[in-house]
C-alpha positions in Angstrom: 71.5 100.3 52.2 68.4 98.1 52.1 65.3 100.2 53.0 61.9 98.6 53.1 59.4 100.7 51.1 56.0 100.8 52.7 53.6 103.6 52.1 50.4 104.4 54.1 48.2 107.4 54.6 45.8 108.4 57.3 44.3 111.3 55.3 45.6 113.8 57.9 48.9 115.5 57.3 49.3 116.6 60.9 48.5 113.1 62.1 51.3 111.7 59.8 53.7 114.3 61.2 52.8 113.4 64.8 53.6 109.8 64.0 57.0 110.8 62.6 57.6 113.0 65.7 56.8 110.0 68.0 59.0 107.6 66.0 56.0 105.5 64.9 56.9 105.9 61.2 60.1 106.8 59.4 58.9 109.6 57.3 56.0 111.4 55.6 55.8 113.0 52.1 53.3 115.7 51.2 53.4 116.9 47.6 51.4 120.1 46.9 50.3 120.7 50.5 49.0 123.9 52.1 51.1 125.3 54.9 48.3 125.4 57.3 47.8 121.6 57.0 51.4 120.8 58.1 52.7 123.9 60.1 51.8 122.6 63.6 53.2 119.1 62.7 56.4 120.6 61.4 57.0 122.2 64.8 56.4 118.8 66.5 58.8 117.0 64.2 61.5 119.5 64.7 61.1 119.7 68.5 61.4 115.9 68.6 64.7 116.1 66.7 63.4 115.4 63.2 64.0 117.3 60.0 61.4 118.7 57.6 62.3 119.9 54.1 60.6 120.7 50.9 61.1 118.2 48.0 64.0 120.2 46.8 65.8 119.5 50.1 65.5 123.0 51.5 64.3 123.5 55.1 60.5 123.7 55.1 59.0 127.2 55.6 55.6 128.8 55.3 56.2 129.4 51.6 57.0 125.7 50.8 54.5 124.0 48.6 55.5 120.5 49.6 57.1 118.7 52.6 59.1 115.7 53.5 59.6 114.9 57.2 61.7 112.2 58.8 63.8 111.3 61.8 66.8 113.6 61.9 69.2 110.7 61.7 67.8 109.1 58.6 66.2 112.1 56.8 69.0 112.3 54.2 69.1 108.5 53.4 65.3 108.4 52.9 65.4 111.6 50.9 67.9 110.1 48.5 65.6 107.1 47.9 62.5 109.2 47.2 64.4 111.5 44.8 65.1 108.5 42.5 
């Protein structure tokens, strides 16, 4: 699989998650993030059919210390790339 690697940041975790939920970007990675910075965006991504996990691959929850969000169809493929 050939995936184009392009990274950007807006400085706002919830804005990044909104973009994932709307399909404007493929995914978003948040290492060492506070749950209050991403909780609302996590709901939006999940309601839009996306998937949000921690960087170990477990479903994100309020005790998670990091997050990775992507379209539900490509989450696993992107996750494999970022784990390398």
